[in-house]
N, C-alpha and C positions, 0 to 999 in steps of 0.2 A: 156380862164380864164386870172384873172388879179394875177397878182403877187404885192407883196409887200416886204417892204426893209425897216430891222427892224435892230439899230443898240442897244445896252445897253450903254447906257454912264455915268450910278449910279452902286458904288461896287455893290456887293453880299455879302457884310461882314453883318451881326448884320440883315439880312433879313430870314424872314421865310423858312424853310423848304420846302414847296409848293411852294414856289415860286421860290427856287432857281431849286426845278427839275423842272419846268416852263419854267424855263430861259434853262435851258441844256437839254430840248426837241425839244426848242428852236433853239438851237447848237450857245447860248452865255456863254459865259465862261467864259472871261476877260470883261473888259474897253474896251469898243473902237471894238469889234467886230460886226461882222454885216452877214446875211443871209438873205436871199430871198426864201421866204415861200409861196405859193399860197394863194390868198386871197378867203377861205372860211370857215365855222363858224367857224373853229375847231382851227382855226387859229384866229382869231377872240378873242374865246374864252381864249386863252392862253393868248393872247398880252393883254387881260382888268385884269387879272391877276394883270401882271406886270408893267401895262401901268404905273406908276409911276417910272420905274426904263429902259423903254426902246424910244425910238423916232423911230420914223415909218411915214414912206415915199411912194410914188409910185415908182416900181422898175421899 
C-alpha cells in the first residue's frame, strides 16, 4: 500500500473547528508539520476536507 506525505502550509487560525480537528487527526499542529499517512479512503477524505490548508505529495 502506498503512502502520502501531508504538509501543513497554512495556519489553522480562523479556520472552522471541524477542520482544526481534522488537521490534528492527521498529526498536523503547526505550519510546516509533515506526516506520512497511508493512502486509503479515510486519509483521502480527511485531506479533501482541508485541501486548502495542506500540500500532498507521494511519500
